[in-house]
N, C-alpha and C positions, 0 to 999 in steps of 0.2 A: 503493498501498502505508500503509496502516495505520504507525503508530508506536506501539508496547505498553511501558508504565512497569509491569512489577512488580514488588508489592506479596509474596513472599509467605513476609514474615518477619512477628512479631511488632509491634506500634505502641504502646509505653505509652514513661512518662515516663521516660528515660533518654540519654546521649549512646550508649549503643550501638545502643538501637532506634532515635534519633532520624534519627543520622548518614544508614546507609543509606539511609531515607528523602528524606531533601535530598536528596541525591546523586540519588537517579535521576530527584524530581522537577524538579530542576534540569538536568538532558540535557532534560531534555524542553517544559519553558522556553524556551527562545529560536531555536522552532524557528515557521517562518513560520504565521502566524493564519490561512491556509487552511486549511493540513497538517490530517488528521483524529489524533485522540490516543485510546490510552483506557488506560486506571487500571484491573489486573487485579489483583480484592487474591481472587481464590477463591481461591488456597489461604494464602493469608495466615489464623493459627490466631489471629489477638488482638487484638479493638483495644480500646483504654480512649478515654476522656474528650478524651485528647488525640490519644490519631490518631484521635478522628474529627471534635475544633477541624483538624487540624491541614490534615484532607481534605477536610473542609465546605469553607472558608475554597481550599483550590488550588480545588474545580470551582466556586465565585462565581469564582473567577479569573480562571480556562480561561474563564468558558462569557463572563466579558462580553468577553475580547479574540473573541469572534467564533473556536474556536475549535471544530471540531467534534469530542466529546470526546464518548468513552462510556466506560460504569465498569462493568465486570464485577461484582456484587458476591459476595461468598461465602455458598458453598453448607454451610456444616460450618466445628465443630461445630452444633450445637442453641441455645449460652446466645452463641453470638458471634450465628450468622441474628438470632434478641433483640434483640439489643440493636444490631445496627446497625438493626436493624426500628424500635424505639424510640426512639436515638436522635436518629433523624431522618435517616440515609443517603441509606437505600431513599425519602424522600420526595422527599427535595432532588435523588433520581438519579429514583424513573423518575416525578414533578411528579402523585403523592399526598400527601392527609394523613396526616399521625404516628397511628395507632394509638390507641387507651386501652388503659395496663399493666393486667397480672390485680392485683390486689389481694392477691388470696391465695397468686401463681406464688410463685416462689423464686429471677425472676431479679435480682438489684439493683435499684435504680429511678435511673432518669435523665433529665433534664430533656434534652429533647429544645433539637438549635442554633438557633442567635438569633442572627440581627442587627443588634449593639449599634452608634447612632454616638453618644449624648450617653451619659454617664455623669446620677443621677439616681438617688436614692436606695430607689426601687424596682425597679433592676435585679436587687437579687441575688431577691426578693419572691418567684420560682416554686421558687427554690434550696429557700429555708429551709421555702415548703413545705410538700415535696418533702420535704424529710426530717424533719421533724412530723408526717409523716401516719406514716410509715415508724416514725419510732426519738419519741430523746425530743434535743430542742434547749436547751442553758445558753445566757443572756444573755451573754453575754460572747460568746460564736462566734459570736452571731447580731449581732451590732454588729459584731467582729474581719468576718469573710463581707464586710461592707456597708459595712467599711473600703477590704481586699485589695484586693475584684470592683471596687467603682467607683472605685480608683487606677488600678487599669491603663486601663479603658475613655481616666477620662482622658488618660493618655497618650496612648492608637490619638488618641484625640478633638487634644490640643492640637501633639502632633508628627507621627504616621507621614502624615496624607496617606494614611487609604487608601481605599481605591476603595468598599471592600467595609466597611468598618465596622471592628467589633472584632466573630468569632464565640466565641457564648457557648455553654459548654455543663456538666454534672454532673453525677456519677455517685452517686450514696451508696448507701456498700459497709455495709451493713448487719452482719453478724457482725463491721467491724474498727470499728464506728460511728464513719465517719470520712467527711469528706463530699473525694470530686475532683474537683475544678476548670478546667478548661482553657478560654480566652482566647489566640484569634490576628488576628492581624490582615496580611494581604501590603501595608502599605506602606512608608513608609524605617525604616528598623532603628536604632537605638539608636545605635550611634556612628556610621553619615549625618546622623544628627538634632545631635550632638555637636560633629563635628565643627567646625560650620557657627560654630562659638562657641569651642567647646575645639580649635585644630590638630589639638594631637596628640594625640589621639583617634585609639588605634587598637581594634584585633582583640583584642593582647592587656590591652591596659588600663582597657579598655571597661566592663566588665560589675562588680572591682572596684571604680570609683569611685561607677560611679552604688549599687551591689548595695550599698553596706558603706559610701563615705568622703562623701555627699551635695554636698551644694548644687551638681554638677554638674547641668546644665538647660541648654536653648536660649533659655529661659527664653522661651519665646513671648508667657506670658500675664504683668504688670508685678510678680504677686505669687510667685509661680514659683521653687521652690524650688531644685526639684531632691531633694528629698528625700519622693518617691510613694512609691518604691520600697523602700528603705534603713528606711520606713514595716515596709514588708507587712515582711522579709526581719525588723522587730525581733516584728511578730507571732506568724509563723511559729517562730519559733527558740522565744517566749513558751511557744508553747502545744505545740510543740513535733510540732508539724508536716514536711513535705519541702515545698522548692519545687526548679523547673528550668526552668529560663528558655535560649531559642533567642532570636539576634538574631542576621540576614546569619549569619557566621562563627564566634561567641564564641556559649558557651554555657557556662551553671553550676547545677549543685549544692544546695543545705544538703540536711543530710543529718540525718535526729534525731540517729545517733551524733555528733554534730561534725564527723564529717569531711568539710569540703565539698573539692566539687571546683569546680575553672574550668580551663577549654578552649579551645580552638576544632574545629569542625567541618573536614571537613576538603572541604565542600561551603556552595556560599552558601544561604544563604536564603532568600525574597526578603520581606521584612516579621520580625515577632517573634512567637515564643510563649508564655506565660507559661504555666505549670500546675503547682497546692499543691492539696497536700492535707492538713487540718485533723479531731482527732481531735473531736467534736461533742458529748459529755457523755459524762456517767461509765458 
């Protein structure tokens, strides 16, 4: 008999949504490689770009481990079915190309899931082109978006040893004129990586250190000063965006209202997820 992982709740970039996902995925992650697994999304009512990146990373990782994996895609509502199709989840599951979006439709534009192994100046181009196609884009946001995305990908490249690299996707919310970006890896988490150089690192202090204090780095490169995520937070706060980070059992939210939250998940996620929202124009 196969083991089923039921995702019957919304997947959005908040701890209350991500935590049950991490719990249920974690419960099947340690099963034998030969055991057949099913991820059942049929009753899921909403998936954001964060959920899409998490699911994409888990699917690729499970397949890499030679696990027999089936994914049951959502049957509704129509907006969710369309998002699953255009964000690349359907293509990943069924093995076909991602269809073009109808530029005259009402669906919020989305950049399909993409595996990233190296940080490059061009990495954010598809996201920037998507926003420019459907709306306006401030030059400051263009540059800031490039910095944010590449800082995260550089961290994956330098520290995570993620066998699938980083999984990147984004969605442009036209009514709010903001872009939502998600990047997920399945490598060594931040706490595990930093503990090699800073033995007192633990699940409670790791995110305050790397998000606000800086200077905490595994120094995998000679010029690495550990300021990447601090810079990310600085940009997010300056542009009045929001940020959610999860890594292993640690999580943090940088909120627009300034009421930030740092805490722990009740289960461990193998890897790191970074999800941020930026306003993109007037």
